[in-house]
N, C-alpha and C positions, 0 to 999 in steps of 0.2 A: 823351590823357594818362591814365595809370592811376596810382593811388597804392597804396603798400604800406607796411606798418609796419616792415619790415626789408628788407635787400637781397635781391632775388629772383634766381633762377638765370638767367632770361631778362630782359634789360633792355628788350627791345622785340621787335616782330615786324611783318612786312609781309604783306599779302595782295594780290599784284599783280593777280589777277583782278578784285578789287573796288576797286582803286586806294585801298587803306586801309592805314594803319600805326598802331602804338601804341608809345609810349615810357612806361616806368614810372618814376615819381618815388618816391623813398624818402628817409628821413632821412639826411642826410650826403652826398647826391649832389652832385657838383661841377658847375658849369656846363659845363666841358669834357667831362665824361662824358655829359651830356645832348646836347651838340652832336655828339659822336662817334657816339653811338647813333642820333641822328636822321639823320646823314649815311649811316650804314650801312643803315638801313631805307629811306631815300630811294633809295639805290643799288639795293636789291632791287626797288623799284617801277620804276626806270628800266631795269634789265637784265632782270628777270624770271628765268625758269628757262631756262638756256642748254642747248643741245643738245650737251653735252660731258661729260666725266667731271667729277664733283663739280658737279652742275647748279646748286646754289645759291651755292657759294663757290669756283668754279673760276677759271681764268685770266681769263675775260672780266670776272667780278665783281671780281677783285683789281686789274685794270688800271684800272677805272673810278673808284674812290675817290681815286686819286692825282690825277686831274684835278679832281675835286670839291673836294678839300682846298685845292688852289691857288686855284681860282676862288672858293670860299666864304670861306676864312679866311686866305688868303695863306701857306699852309704848303707847304713843298717838302721832300720826302724827300731827305736827303743821300746815302744809299746805298741801292742795291737790296738786298733781302734775299737772302741766299745760299740756293741750293736746299737742300731738306731731304735729308739723307743718312741712310742706315740707321744710321749710328753716332752720330748726334746725336738724342737724344730731343726730341720736339717741345716738351715742357714746360720744357726747360732753356734754350731759345733766348730771347734778350731782344729786345724790339721795337727796331727801328732808330730812331736819334735823328732828330728833326725840327728844322728850322730855320724860325723865323717870320720872314717878310719884313717 
């Protein structure tokens, strides 16, 4: 756990080779933000660097947190995210809604 006086750019990081991760606490961070960042970094430790395009956040990585959310927090995604098209800017898409069991 690291501490910061304001919201950092990177909320956490993982080093799979050393089986180490870090999550940054800052004023105003919500418990859900901490859990989401922790799950993200734990997924990096579990999956590691995949031998595919987008080695850190590729298809293998994206498929894994879905099962972790359900197992850890009872969260199930209602809809699968639509594939990114060239006509839809990445920053304008909204996250898919979640349903808590």
